[in-house]
Backbone as XML, in Angstrom:
<?xml version="1.0"?>
<chain id="A" units="angstrom">
  <residue number="1" name="MET">
    <atom name="N" x="123.124" y="100.489" z="91.163"/>
    <atom name="CA" x="124.694" y="100.401" z="91.498"/>
    <atom name="C" x="125.238" y="101.844" z="91.145"/>
  </residue>
  <residue number="2" name="PRO">
    <atom name="N" x="126.023" y="102.543" z="92.243"/>
    <atom name="CA" x="126.787" y="103.752" z="91.980"/>
    <atom name="C" x="127.845" y="103.413" z="91.024"/>
  </residue>
  <residue number="3" name="GLY">
    <atom name="N" x="128.295" y="104.563" z="90.426"/>
    <atom name="CA" x="129.278" y="104.601" z="89.369"/>
    <atom name="C" x="128.895" y="104.171" z="88.049"/>
  </residue>
  <residue number="4" name="ILE">
    <atom name="N" x="127.871" y="103.855" z="87.678"/>
    <atom name="CA" x="127.315" y="103.590" z="86.602"/>
    <atom name="C" x="126.810" y="104.722" z="85.830"/>
  </residue>
  <residue number="5" name="ILE">
    <atom name="N" x="127.147" y="105.307" z="84.966"/>
    <atom name="CA" x="126.649" y="106.440" z="84.161"/>
    <atom name="C" x="125.883" y="106.119" z="82.757"/>
  </residue>
  <residue number="6" name="GLN">
    <atom name="N" x="124.910" y="106.427" z="82.583"/>
    <atom name="CA" x="124.287" y="106.287" z="81.288"/>
    <atom name="C" x="123.841" y="107.456" z="80.660"/>
  </residue>
  <residue number="7" name="PHE">
    <atom name="N" x="124.169" y="107.794" z="79.255"/>
    <atom name="CA" x="123.740" y="108.855" z="78.254"/>
    <atom name="C" x="122.616" y="108.417" z="77.688"/>
  </residue>
  <residue number="8" name="LEU">
    <atom name="N" x="121.306" y="108.739" z="77.949"/>
    <atom name="CA" x="120.027" y="108.259" z="77.621"/>
    <atom name="C" x="119.711" y="109.140" z="76.250"/>
  </residue>
  <residue number="9" name="GLY">
    <atom name="N" x="120.075" y="110.420" z="76.068"/>
    <atom name="CA" x="119.718" y="111.094" z="74.962"/>
    <atom name="C" x="118.300" y="111.408" z="75.158"/>
  </residue>
  <residue number="10" name="PHE">
    <atom name="N" x="117.632" y="111.610" z="73.885"/>
    <atom name="CA" x="116.241" y="112.085" z="74.225"/>
    <atom name="C" x="115.254" y="110.979" z="74.750"/>
  </residue>
  <residue number="11" name="VAL">
    <atom name="N" x="114.442" y="111.292" z="75.694"/>
    <atom name="CA" x="113.346" y="110.276" z="76.409"/>
    <atom name="C" x="111.973" y="110.845" z="76.070"/>
  </residue>
  <residue number="12" name="HIS">
    <atom name="N" x="111.071" y="109.890" z="75.902"/>
    <atom name="CA" x="109.994" y="110.626" z="75.783"/>
    <atom name="C" x="109.377" y="110.737" z="77.089"/>
  </residue>
  <residue number="13" name="ARG">
    <atom name="N" x="108.494" y="111.715" z="77.194"/>
    <atom name="CA" x="107.785" y="112.122" z="78.490"/>
    <atom name="C" x="107.151" y="110.862" z="79.132"/>
  </residue>
  <residue number="14" name="GLU">
    <atom name="N" x="106.602" y="110.116" z="78.483"/>
    <atom name="CA" x="105.798" y="109.081" z="79.250"/>
    <atom name="C" x="106.809" y="108.125" z="79.997"/>
  </residue>
  <residue number="15" name="GLU">
    <atom name="N" x="108.120" y="108.223" z="79.641"/>
    <atom name="CA" x="109.210" y="107.189" z="80.080"/>
    <atom name="C" x="110.044" y="107.893" z="81.439"/>
  </residue>
  <residue number="16" name="LEU">
    <atom name="N" x="109.834" y="109.259" z="81.423"/>
    <atom name="CA" x="110.586" y="109.830" z="82.494"/>
    <atom name="C" x="110.472" y="109.384" z="83.775"/>
  </residue>
  <residue number="17" name="PRO">
    <atom name="N" x="109.159" y="109.123" z="84.278"/>
    <atom name="CA" x="108.838" y="108.823" z="85.840"/>
    <atom name="C" x="109.945" y="107.193" z="86.099"/>
  </residue>
  <residue number="18" name="GLU">
    <atom name="N" x="109.963" y="106.455" z="85.170"/>
    <atom name="CA" x="110.732" y="105.315" z="85.231"/>
    <atom name="C" x="112.093" y="105.522" z="85.541"/>
  </residue>
  <residue number="19" name="ILE">
    <atom name="N" x="112.563" y="106.330" z="84.637"/>
    <atom name="CA" x="113.991" y="106.775" z="84.785"/>
    <atom name="C" x="114.449" y="107.514" z="85.716"/>
  </residue>
  <residue number="20" name="TYR">
    <atom name="N" x="113.650" y="108.605" z="86.349"/>
    <atom name="CA" x="114.030" y="109.226" z="87.671"/>
    <atom name="C" x="113.616" y="108.272" z="88.707"/>
  </residue>
  <residue number="21" name="ALA">
    <atom name="N" x="112.921" y="107.304" z="88.763"/>
    <atom name="CA" x="112.818" y="106.296" z="89.865"/>
    <atom name="C" x="113.903" y="105.488" z="89.954"/>
  </residue>
  <residue number="22" name="LEU">
    <atom name="N" x="114.880" y="105.100" z="88.863"/>
    <atom name="CA" x="116.087" y="104.460" z="88.824"/>
    <atom name="C" x="117.319" y="105.135" z="89.011"/>
  </residue>
  <residue number="23" name="ALA">
    <atom name="N" x="117.175" y="106.353" z="88.852"/>
    <atom name="CA" x="118.329" y="107.329" z="88.885"/>
    <atom name="C" x="118.819" y="107.544" z="90.437"/>
  </residue>
  <residue number="24" name="GLU">
    <atom name="N" x="120.104" y="108.068" z="90.343"/>
    <atom name="CA" x="120.783" y="108.319" z="91.651"/>
    <atom name="C" x="121.085" y="109.824" z="91.760"/>
  </residue>
  <residue number="25" name="GLY">
    <atom name="N" x="120.913" y="110.348" z="90.516"/>
    <atom name="CA" x="121.117" y="111.779" z="90.252"/>
    <atom name="C" x="120.849" y="112.242" z="89.050"/>
  </residue>
  <residue number="26" name="LEU">
    <atom name="N" x="120.891" y="113.355" z="88.595"/>
    <atom name="CA" x="120.873" y="114.080" z="87.380"/>
    <atom name="C" x="121.997" y="114.944" z="87.021"/>
  </residue>
  <residue number="27" name="ILE">
    <atom name="N" x="122.478" y="114.887" z="86.047"/>
    <atom name="CA" x="123.760" y="115.687" z="85.266"/>
    <atom name="C" x="123.105" y="116.422" z="84.079"/>
  </residue>
  <residue number="28" name="PHE">
    <atom name="N" x="123.120" y="117.570" z="84.203"/>
    <atom name="CA" x="122.658" y="118.557" z="83.203"/>
    <atom name="C" x="123.649" y="119.608" z="82.597"/>
  </residue>
  <residue number="29" name="PRO">
    <atom name="N" x="124.422" y="119.047" z="81.692"/>
    <atom name="CA" x="125.864" y="119.750" z="81.438"/>
    <atom name="C" x="125.358" y="120.698" z="80.005"/>
  </residue>
  <residue number="30" name="THR">
    <atom name="N" x="124.463" y="121.431" z="80.226"/>
    <atom name="CA" x="124.214" y="122.237" z="78.956"/>
    <atom name="C" x="125.193" y="123.334" z="78.939"/>
  </residue>
  <residue number="31" name="HIS">
    <atom name="N" x="125.338" y="123.538" z="77.606"/>
    <atom name="CA" x="125.978" y="124.814" z="77.206"/>
    <atom name="C" x="125.303" y="126.143" z="77.272"/>
  </residue>
  <residue number="32" name="SER">
    <atom name="N" x="123.930" y="125.970" z="76.949"/>
    <atom name="CA" x="122.921" y="127.271" z="76.992"/>
    <atom name="C" x="121.543" y="126.745" z="77.066"/>
  </residue>
  <residue number="33" name="ASP">
    <atom name="N" x="120.847" y="127.135" z="78.019"/>
    <atom name="CA" x="119.462" y="126.851" z="78.118"/>
    <atom name="C" x="118.608" y="127.664" z="78.951"/>
  </residue>
  <residue number="34" name="PRO">
    <atom name="N" x="117.607" y="128.116" z="78.310"/>
    <atom name="CA" x="116.833" y="129.280" z="79.158"/>
    <atom name="C" x="116.373" y="128.988" z="80.697"/>
  </residue>
  <residue number="35" name="TRP">
    <atom name="N" x="116.122" y="127.623" z="80.909"/>
    <atom name="CA" x="115.588" y="127.295" z="82.283"/>
    <atom name="C" x="116.327" y="126.122" z="82.398"/>
  </residue>
  <residue number="36" name="GLY">
    <atom name="N" x="115.696" y="124.703" z="81.829"/>
    <atom name="CA" x="116.135" y="123.318" z="82.181"/>
    <atom name="C" x="115.026" y="122.716" z="83.128"/>
  </residue>
  <residue number="37" name="LEU">
    <atom name="N" x="113.733" y="122.434" z="82.741"/>
    <atom name="CA" x="112.808" y="122.017" z="83.476"/>
    <atom name="C" x="113.170" y="120.366" z="83.821"/>
  </residue>
  <residue number="38" name="VAL">
    <atom name="N" x="113.886" y="119.856" z="83.211"/>
    <atom name="CA" x="114.398" y="118.486" z="83.643"/>
    <atom name="C" x="115.003" y="118.520" z="85.039"/>
  </residue>
  <residue number="39" name="VAL">
    <atom name="N" x="115.693" y="119.835" z="85.471"/>
    <atom name="CA" x="116.202" y="119.918" z="86.702"/>
    <atom name="C" x="115.147" y="120.068" z="87.816"/>
  </residue>
  <residue number="40" name="ASN">
    <atom name="N" x="114.040" y="120.794" z="87.643"/>
    <atom name="CA" x="112.779" y="120.778" z="88.386"/>
    <atom name="C" x="112.416" y="119.397" z="88.555"/>
  </residue>
  <residue number="41" name="GLU">
    <atom name="N" x="112.177" y="118.822" z="87.550"/>
    <atom name="CA" x="111.709" y="117.405" z="87.857"/>
    <atom name="C" x="112.491" y="116.295" z="88.500"/>
  </residue>
  <residue number="42" name="ALA">
    <atom name="N" x="113.734" y="116.374" z="88.452"/>
    <atom name="CA" x="114.858" y="115.407" z="89.165"/>
    <atom name="C" x="114.642" y="115.860" z="90.434"/>
  </residue>
  <residue number="43" name="MET">
    <atom name="N" x="114.498" y="117.163" z="90.741"/>
    <atom name="CA" x="114.576" y="117.531" z="92.135"/>
    <atom name="C" x="113.423" y="117.202" z="92.947"/>
  </residue>
  <residue number="44" name="ALA">
    <atom name="N" x="112.162" y="117.243" z="92.015"/>
    <atom name="CA" x="110.978" y="116.908" z="92.578"/>
    <atom name="C" x="110.734" y="115.348" z="92.924"/>
  </residue>
  <residue number="45" name="CYS">
    <atom name="N" x="111.711" y="114.693" z="92.486"/>
    <atom name="CA" x="111.975" y="113.239" z="92.536"/>
    <atom name="C" x="112.973" y="112.906" z="93.563"/>
  </residue>
  <residue number="46" name="GLY">
    <atom name="N" x="113.510" y="113.964" z="94.308"/>
    <atom name="CA" x="114.476" y="113.765" z="95.392"/>
    <atom name="C" x="116.026" y="113.301" z="94.831"/>
  </residue>
  <residue number="47" name="LEU">
    <atom name="N" x="116.386" y="113.936" z="93.856"/>
    <atom name="CA" x="117.599" y="113.553" z="93.203"/>
    <atom name="C" x="118.643" y="114.772" z="93.178"/>
  </residue>
  <residue number="48" name="PRO">
    <atom name="N" x="119.718" y="114.613" z="93.528"/>
    <atom name="CA" x="120.997" y="115.614" z="93.433"/>
    <atom name="C" x="121.058" y="115.892" z="92.106"/>
  </residue>
  <residue number="49" name="VAL">
    <atom name="N" x="121.654" y="117.257" z="91.747"/>
    <atom name="CA" x="121.634" y="117.469" z="90.422"/>
    <atom name="C" x="123.115" y="118.336" z="90.280"/>
  </residue>
  <residue number="50" name="ILE">
    <atom name="N" x="123.798" y="118.006" z="89.063"/>
    <atom name="CA" x="124.802" y="118.704" z="88.647"/>
    <atom name="C" x="124.390" y="119.439" z="87.392"/>
  </residue>
  <residue number="51" name="VAL">
    <atom name="N" x="124.527" y="120.890" z="87.456"/>
    <atom name="CA" x="124.213" y="121.737" z="86.441"/>
    <atom name="C" x="125.492" y="122.417" z="85.980"/>
  </residue>
  <residue number="52" name="THR">
    <atom name="N" x="125.168" y="123.024" z="84.907"/>
    <atom name="CA" x="126.369" y="123.982" z="84.666"/>
    <atom name="C" x="125.675" y="125.450" z="84.945"/>
  </residue>
  <residue number="53" name="SER">
    <atom name="N" x="126.621" y="126.671" z="85.203"/>
    <atom name="CA" x="126.214" y="127.761" z="85.527"/>
    <atom name="C" x="125.448" y="128.555" z="84.612"/>
  </residue>
  <residue number="54" name="VAL">
    <atom name="N" x="125.422" y="128.037" z="83.250"/>
    <atom name="CA" x="124.657" y="128.917" z="82.293"/>
    <atom name="C" x="123.071" y="128.224" z="82.235"/>
  </residue>
  <residue number="55" name="ALA">
    <atom name="N" x="122.728" y="127.244" z="82.837"/>
    <atom name="CA" x="121.184" y="127.026" z="83.040"/>
    <atom name="C" x="120.626" y="127.936" z="83.606"/>
  </residue>
  <residue number="56" name="GLY">
    <atom name="N" x="119.437" y="128.286" z="83.187"/>
    <atom name="CA" x="118.577" y="129.387" z="83.574"/>
    <atom name="C" x="118.253" y="129.021" z="85.049"/>
  </residue>
  <residue number="57" name="CYS">
    <atom name="N" x="117.908" y="128.064" z="85.476"/>
    <atom name="CA" x="117.379" y="127.548" z="86.676"/>
    <atom name="C" x="118.227" y="127.486" z="87.895"/>
  </residue>
  <residue number="58" name="THR">
    <atom name="N" x="119.647" y="127.517" z="87.470"/>
    <atom name="CA" x="120.932" y="127.197" z="88.490"/>
    <atom name="C" x="120.631" y="128.294" z="89.412"/>
  </residue>
  <residue number="59" name="LEU">
    <atom name="N" x="120.623" y="129.478" z="89.208"/>
    <atom name="CA" x="120.619" y="130.480" z="90.625"/>
    <atom name="C" x="119.484" y="130.320" z="91.353"/>
  </residue>
  <residue number="60" name="ASP">
    <atom name="N" x="118.151" y="129.859" z="90.742"/>
    <atom name="CA" x="117.184" y="129.708" z="91.621"/>
    <atom name="C" x="117.105" y="128.370" z="92.409"/>
  </residue>
  <residue number="61" name="LEU">
    <atom name="N" x="117.499" y="127.251" z="91.697"/>
    <atom name="CA" x="117.283" y="125.962" z="92.146"/>
    <atom name="C" x="118.407" y="125.217" z="92.789"/>
  </residue>
  <residue number="62" name="VAL">
    <atom name="N" x="119.635" y="125.600" z="92.420"/>
    <atom name="CA" x="120.882" y="124.869" z="92.733"/>
    <atom name="C" x="121.874" y="125.518" z="93.623"/>
  </residue>
  <residue number="63" name="GLN">
    <atom name="N" x="122.046" y="125.242" z="94.828"/>
    <atom name="CA" x="123.027" y="125.545" z="95.497"/>
    <atom name="C" x="124.322" y="124.768" z="95.707"/>
  </residue>
  <residue number="64" name="ASP">
    <atom name="N" x="125.341" y="125.136" z="95.169"/>
    <atom name="CA" x="126.310" y="124.382" z="94.998"/>
    <atom name="C" x="126.952" y="123.760" z="96.372"/>
  </residue>
  <residue number="65" name="GLY">
    <atom name="N" x="127.167" y="122.447" z="96.423"/>
    <atom name="CA" x="127.552" y="121.820" z="97.588"/>
    <atom name="C" x="126.400" y="121.491" z="98.553"/>
  </residue>
  <residue number="66" name="TRP">
    <atom name="N" x="125.283" y="122.014" z="98.353"/>
    <atom name="CA" x="124.118" y="121.735" z="99.323"/>
    <atom name="C" x="123.189" y="120.829" z="98.718"/>
  </residue>
  <residue number="67" name="ASN">
    <atom name="N" x="122.538" y="121.212" z="97.573"/>
    <atom name="CA" x="121.640" y="120.128" z="96.822"/>
    <atom name="C" x="122.085" y="119.577" z="95.493"/>
  </residue>
  <residue number="68" name="GLY">
    <atom name="N" x="123.624" y="119.891" z="94.996"/>
    <atom name="CA" x="124.035" y="119.532" z="93.996"/>
    <atom name="C" x="125.269" y="120.166" z="93.839"/>
  </residue>
  <residue number="69" name="PHE">
    <atom name="N" x="125.745" y="120.193" z="92.468"/>
    <atom name="CA" x="126.813" y="120.999" z="92.169"/>
    <atom name="C" x="126.880" y="121.821" z="90.754"/>
  </residue>
  <residue number="70" name="VAL">
    <atom name="N" x="127.323" y="122.851" z="90.952"/>
    <atom name="CA" x="127.394" y="123.661" z="89.800"/>
    <atom name="C" x="128.554" y="123.740" z="89.320"/>
  </residue>
  <residue number="71" name="VAL">
    <atom name="N" x="128.921" y="123.550" z="87.924"/>
    <atom name="CA" x="130.210" y="123.647" z="87.209"/>
    <atom name="C" x="130.103" y="124.510" z="86.202"/>
  </residue>
  <residue number="72" name="PRO">
    <atom name="N" x="131.281" y="124.985" z="85.774"/>
    <atom name="CA" x="131.381" y="125.919" z="84.575"/>
    <atom name="C" x="130.997" y="125.173" z="83.293"/>
  </residue>
  <residue number="73" name="PRO">
    <atom name="N" x="130.075" y="125.772" z="82.067"/>
    <atom name="CA" x="130.187" y="124.922" z="80.887"/>
    <atom name="C" x="131.377" y="124.642" z="80.309"/>
  </residue>
  <residue number="74" name="ARG">
    <atom name="N" x="131.383" y="123.538" z="79.674"/>
    <atom name="CA" x="132.574" y="123.044" z="78.730"/>
    <atom name="C" x="133.911" y="122.773" z="79.704"/>
  </residue>
  <residue number="75" name="ASP">
    <atom name="N" x="133.692" y="122.677" z="80.936"/>
    <atom name="CA" x="134.669" y="122.309" z="81.976"/>
    <atom name="C" x="134.721" y="120.665" z="82.380"/>
  </residue>
  <residue number="76" name="ALA">
    <atom name="N" x="135.245" y="119.960" z="81.469"/>
    <atom name="CA" x="135.243" y="118.394" z="81.821"/>
    <atom name="C" x="135.856" y="118.176" z="83.012"/>
  </residue>
  <residue number="77" name="SER">
    <atom name="N" x="136.835" y="118.760" z="83.472"/>
    <atom name="CA" x="137.408" y="118.074" z="84.682"/>
    <atom name="C" x="136.613" y="118.536" z="86.011"/>
  </residue>
  <residue number="78" name="ALA">
    <atom name="N" x="135.799" y="119.690" z="85.771"/>
    <atom name="CA" x="134.928" y="120.239" z="86.906"/>
    <atom name="C" x="133.806" y="119.294" z="87.088"/>
  </residue>
  <residue number="79" name="LEU">
    <atom name="N" x="133.118" y="118.944" z="85.880"/>
    <atom name="CA" x="132.206" y="118.081" z="85.587"/>
    <atom name="C" x="132.401" y="116.591" z="85.936"/>
  </residue>
  <residue number="80" name="ALA">
    <atom name="N" x="133.707" y="115.980" z="85.963"/>
    <atom name="CA" x="134.194" y="114.790" z="86.413"/>
    <atom name="C" x="134.251" y="114.702" z="87.960"/>
  </residue>
  <residue number="81" name="ARG">
    <atom name="N" x="134.672" y="115.695" z="88.421"/>
    <atom name="CA" x="134.915" y="115.843" z="89.836"/>
    <atom name="C" x="133.624" y="115.814" z="90.546"/>
  </residue>
  <residue number="82" name="ALA">
    <atom name="N" x="132.724" y="116.659" z="89.881"/>
    <atom name="CA" x="131.183" y="116.528" z="90.574"/>
    <atom name="C" x="130.765" y="115.330" z="90.557"/>
  </residue>
  <residue number="83" name="THR">
    <atom name="N" x="130.788" y="114.762" z="89.386"/>
    <atom name="CA" x="130.051" y="113.492" z="89.340"/>
    <atom name="C" x="130.842" y="112.411" z="90.098"/>
  </residue>
  <residue number="84" name="ALA">
    <atom name="N" x="132.002" y="112.261" z="90.147"/>
    <atom name="CA" x="132.777" y="111.350" z="90.965"/>
    <atom name="C" x="132.482" y="111.556" z="92.583"/>
  </residue>
  <residue number="85" name="SER">
    <atom name="N" x="132.178" y="112.738" z="92.850"/>
    <atom name="CA" x="131.699" y="113.150" z="94.249"/>
    <atom name="C" x="130.291" y="112.264" z="94.575"/>
  </residue>
  <residue number="86" name="LEU">
    <atom name="N" x="129.571" y="112.528" z="93.536"/>
    <atom name="CA" x="128.237" y="112.014" z="93.761"/>
    <atom name="C" x="128.254" y="110.325" z="93.744"/>
  </residue>
  <residue number="87" name="ALA">
    <atom name="N" x="128.929" y="109.871" z="92.758"/>
    <atom name="CA" x="128.938" y="108.388" z="92.495"/>
    <atom name="C" x="129.476" y="107.699" z="93.548"/>
  </residue>
  <residue number="88" name="GLU">
    <atom name="N" x="130.657" y="108.231" z="94.260"/>
    <atom name="CA" x="131.328" y="107.704" z="95.460"/>
    <atom name="C" x="130.912" y="107.728" z="96.847"/>
  </residue>
  <residue number="89" name="ASN">
    <atom name="N" x="129.651" y="108.750" z="96.992"/>
    <atom name="CA" x="129.216" y="108.840" z="98.450"/>
    <atom name="C" x="127.907" y="108.825" z="98.343"/>
  </residue>
  <residue number="90" name="SER">
    <atom name="N" x="127.308" y="107.522" z="98.775"/>
    <atom name="CA" x="125.670" y="107.413" z="98.658"/>
    <atom name="C" x="125.205" y="108.236" z="99.919"/>
  </residue>
  <residue number="91" name="GLU">
    <atom name="N" x="125.812" y="108.626" z="101.044"/>
    <atom name="CA" x="125.303" y="109.640" z="101.800"/>
    <atom name="C" x="125.135" y="110.866" z="101.422"/>
  </residue>
  <residue number="92" name="LEU">
    <atom name="N" x="126.132" y="111.536" z="100.765"/>
    <atom name="CA" x="126.012" y="112.681" z="100.230"/>
    <atom name="C" x="124.752" y="112.825" z="99.041"/>
  </residue>
  <residue number="93" name="ARG">
    <atom name="N" x="124.706" y="111.749" z="98.279"/>
    <atom name="CA" x="123.582" y="111.485" z="97.237"/>
    <atom name="C" x="122.282" y="111.879" z="97.822"/>
  </residue>
  <residue number="94" name="MET">
    <atom name="N" x="122.107" y="111.130" z="99.061"/>
    <atom name="CA" x="120.795" y="111.057" z="100.079"/>
    <atom name="C" x="120.629" y="112.379" z="100.523"/>
  </residue>
  <residue number="95" name="GLU">
    <atom name="N" x="121.592" y="113.036" z="101.165"/>
    <atom name="CA" x="121.450" y="114.320" z="101.624"/>
    <atom name="C" x="121.022" y="115.402" z="100.586"/>
  </residue>
  <residue number="96" name="MET">
    <atom name="N" x="121.754" y="115.472" z="99.578"/>
    <atom name="CA" x="121.599" y="116.347" z="98.530"/>
    <atom name="C" x="120.368" y="116.174" z="97.881"/>
  </residue>
  <residue number="97" name="GLY">
    <atom name="N" x="119.640" y="114.810" z="97.669"/>
    <atom name="CA" x="118.429" y="114.736" z="97.192"/>
    <atom name="C" x="117.269" y="115.008" z="97.847"/>
  </residue>
  <residue number="98" name="ASN">
    <atom name="N" x="117.401" y="114.863" z="99.370"/>
    <atom name="CA" x="116.494" y="115.412" z="100.281"/>
    <atom name="C" x="116.380" y="116.885" z="100.252"/>
  </residue>
  <residue number="99" name="ARG">
    <atom name="N" x="117.669" y="117.556" z="100.135"/>
    <atom name="CA" x="117.669" y="119.080" z="100.094"/>
    <atom name="C" x="116.943" y="119.624" z="98.629"/>
  </residue>
  <residue number="100" name="SER">
    <atom name="N" x="117.143" y="118.813" z="97.529"/>
    <atom name="CA" x="116.710" y="118.954" z="96.485"/>
    <atom name="C" x="114.833" y="119.040" z="96.357"/>
  </residue>
  <residue number="101" name="ARG">
    <atom name="N" x="114.657" y="117.819" z="97.066"/>
    <atom name="CA" x="113.025" y="117.948" z="97.004"/>
    <atom name="C" x="112.484" y="119.182" z="98.072"/>
  </residue>
  <residue number="102" name="GLU">
    <atom name="N" x="113.223" y="119.359" z="99.131"/>
    <atom name="CA" x="112.766" y="120.482" z="100.058"/>
    <atom name="C" x="112.816" y="121.850" z="99.249"/>
  </residue>
  <residue number="103" name="ARG">
    <atom name="N" x="113.749" y="122.135" z="98.247"/>
    <atom name="CA" x="114.173" y="123.390" z="97.730"/>
    <atom name="C" x="112.979" y="123.528" z="96.662"/>
  </residue>
  <residue number="104" name="ILE">
    <atom name="N" x="112.611" y="122.523" z="96.013"/>
    <atom name="CA" x="111.688" y="122.418" z="94.686"/>
    <atom name="C" x="110.272" y="122.661" z="95.352"/>
  </residue>
  <residue number="105" name="GLU">
    <atom name="N" x="109.740" y="122.341" z="96.526"/>
    <atom name="CA" x="108.592" y="122.570" z="97.090"/>
    <atom name="C" x="108.167" y="124.095" z="96.676"/>
  </residue>
  <residue number="106" name="ALA">
    <atom name="N" x="108.962" y="124.936" z="96.908"/>
    <atom name="CA" x="108.880" y="126.454" z="96.679"/>
    <atom name="C" x="108.359" y="126.737" z="95.140"/>
  </residue>
  <residue number="107" name="TYR">
    <atom name="N" x="108.629" y="125.770" z="94.218"/>
    <atom name="CA" x="108.078" y="125.864" z="92.906"/>
    <atom name="C" x="107.206" y="124.939" z="92.500"/>
  </residue>
  <residue number="108" name="SER">
    <atom name="N" x="106.253" y="124.365" z="93.398"/>
    <atom name="CA" x="105.283" y="123.577" z="93.119"/>
    <atom name="C" x="103.968" y="124.283" z="92.671"/>
  </residue>
  <residue number="109" name="PRO">
    <atom name="N" x="103.133" y="123.554" z="91.904"/>
    <atom name="CA" x="101.875" y="124.186" z="91.418"/>
    <atom name="C" x="101.104" y="124.937" z="92.454"/>
  </residue>
  <residue number="110" name="ALA">
    <atom name="N" x="101.105" y="124.266" z="93.659"/>
    <atom name="CA" x="100.424" y="124.979" z="94.843"/>
    <atom name="C" x="101.166" y="126.242" z="95.380"/>
  </residue>
  <residue number="111" name="ALA">
    <atom name="N" x="102.413" y="126.276" z="95.200"/>
    <atom name="CA" x="103.169" y="127.610" z="95.799"/>
    <atom name="C" x="102.825" y="128.497" z="94.676"/>
  </residue>
  <residue number="112" name="TRP">
    <atom name="N" x="102.837" y="128.147" z="93.529"/>
    <atom name="CA" x="102.624" y="129.079" z="92.445"/>
    <atom name="C" x="101.224" y="129.695" z="92.372"/>
  </residue>
  <residue number="113" name="ALA">
    <atom name="N" x="100.366" y="129.053" z="92.608"/>
    <atom name="CA" x="98.900" y="129.306" z="92.673"/>
    <atom name="C" x="98.730" y="130.373" z="94.027"/>
  </residue>
  <residue number="114" name="GLN">
    <atom name="N" x="99.616" y="129.991" z="95.080"/>
    <atom name="CA" x="99.450" y="130.786" z="96.204"/>
    <atom name="C" x="100.136" y="132.168" z="95.846"/>
  </residue>
  <residue number="115" name="GLY">
    <atom name="N" x="101.134" y="132.336" z="95.142"/>
    <atom name="CA" x="101.787" y="133.363" z="94.803"/>
    <atom name="C" x="100.895" y="134.224" z="93.843"/>
  </residue>
  <residue number="116" name="ILE">
    <atom name="N" x="100.083" y="133.734" z="92.825"/>
    <atom name="CA" x="99.295" y="134.418" z="92.174"/>
    <atom name="C" x="98.109" y="135.103" z="92.999"/>
  </residue>
  <residue number="117" name="LEU">
    <atom name="N" x="97.719" y="134.361" z="93.895"/>
    <atom name="CA" x="96.472" y="134.821" z="94.796"/>
    <atom name="C" x="96.962" y="136.185" z="95.430"/>
  </residue>
  <residue number="118" name="GLU">
    <atom name="N" x="98.102" y="136.094" z="96.238"/>
    <atom name="CA" x="98.791" y="136.724" z="96.895"/>
    <atom name="C" x="99.134" y="138.272" z="96.229"/>
  </residue>
  <residue number="119" name="ALA">
    <atom name="N" x="99.383" y="137.957" z="94.901"/>
    <atom name="CA" x="99.713" y="139.097" z="94.033"/>
    <atom name="C" x="98.503" y="139.983" z="93.572"/>
  </residue>
  <residue number="120" name="ALA">
    <atom name="N" x="97.194" y="139.062" z="93.193"/>
    <atom name="CA" x="96.034" y="139.437" z="92.897"/>
    <atom name="C" x="95.417" y="140.259" z="94.152"/>
  </residue>
  <residue number="121" name="LYS">
    <atom name="N" x="95.763" y="139.822" z="95.323"/>
    <atom name="CA" x="95.066" y="140.458" z="96.431"/>
    <atom name="C" x="95.808" y="141.712" z="96.898"/>
  </residue>
  <residue number="122" name="SER">
    <atom name="N" x="97.232" y="141.801" z="96.681"/>
    <atom name="CA" x="97.945" y="142.936" z="96.729"/>
    <atom name="C" x="97.366" y="143.836" z="95.514"/>
  </residue>
  <residue number="123" name="ALA">
    <atom name="N" x="97.241" y="143.724" z="94.467"/>
    <atom name="CA" x="96.909" y="144.360" z="93.319"/>
    <atom name="C" x="95.461" y="145.064" z="93.573"/>
  </residue>
  <residue number="124" name="CYS">
    <atom name="N" x="94.557" y="144.215" z="94.150"/>
    <atom name="CA" x="93.304" y="144.745" z="94.440"/>
    <atom name="C" x="93.268" y="145.723" z="95.675"/>
  </residue>
  <residue number="125" name="LEU">
    <atom name="N" x="94.146" y="145.485" z="96.625"/>
    <atom name="CA" x="94.143" y="146.447" z="97.772"/>
    <atom name="C" x="94.820" y="147.724" z="97.129"/>
  </residue>
  <residue number="126" name="GLN">
    <atom name="N" x="95.500" y="147.772" z="96.468"/>
    <atom name="CA" x="96.279" y="148.784" z="95.873"/>
    <atom name="C" x="95.422" y="149.873" z="95.084"/>
  </residue>
  <residue number="127" name="SER">
    <atom name="N" x="94.499" y="149.051" z="94.256"/>
    <atom name="CA" x="93.424" y="149.755" z="93.434"/>
    <atom name="C" x="92.315" y="150.207" z="94.293"/>
  </residue>
  <residue number="128" name="TYR">
    <atom name="N" x="91.992" y="149.411" z="95.395"/>
    <atom name="CA" x="90.868" y="149.675" z="95.930"/>
    <atom name="C" x="91.128" y="149.715" z="97.531"/>
  </residue>
  <residue number="129" name="PRO">
    <atom name="N" x="91.715" y="150.632" z="97.913"/>
    <atom name="CA" x="92.381" y="150.544" z="99.521"/>
    <atom name="C" x="90.941" y="150.614" z="100.329"/>
  </residue>
  <residue number="130" name="GLN">
    <atom name="N" x="91.083" y="149.875" z="101.465"/>
    <atom name="CA" x="89.881" y="149.527" z="102.321"/>
    <atom name="C" x="90.018" y="151.036" z="103.106"/>
  </residue>
  <residue number="131" name="GLY">
    <atom name="N" x="89.067" y="151.555" z="103.402"/>
    <atom name="CA" x="89.121" y="152.862" z="104.292"/>
    <atom name="C" x="87.778" y="152.791" z="104.937"/>
  </residue>
</chain>
């Protein structure tokens, strides 16, 4: 049911899949975080996200208005507006959730492994050019 917001606090890793399956979005109102892996997880589950601009993942993962919203830290009004936008518009939640899943594919283990392989090939070619 849209419009219900629950503050869960700490959740054990084993409980996260059920919570993501029930969720309609993720709000990550951090004041400071080096990355924010929970955002990756939520996006992989097809959720729109609301993050603060200081989360390390924000620049790489969240495009404001496309797959979620980016708000300034400690700005309760901006956070409330973004939350209301998602809560009141099921079509927007679905579109942003699909875009989140699309965006996070570039950060999958397979994409990471492919990047490592390409970096290794490049390093080998620079060290031992074919001639």
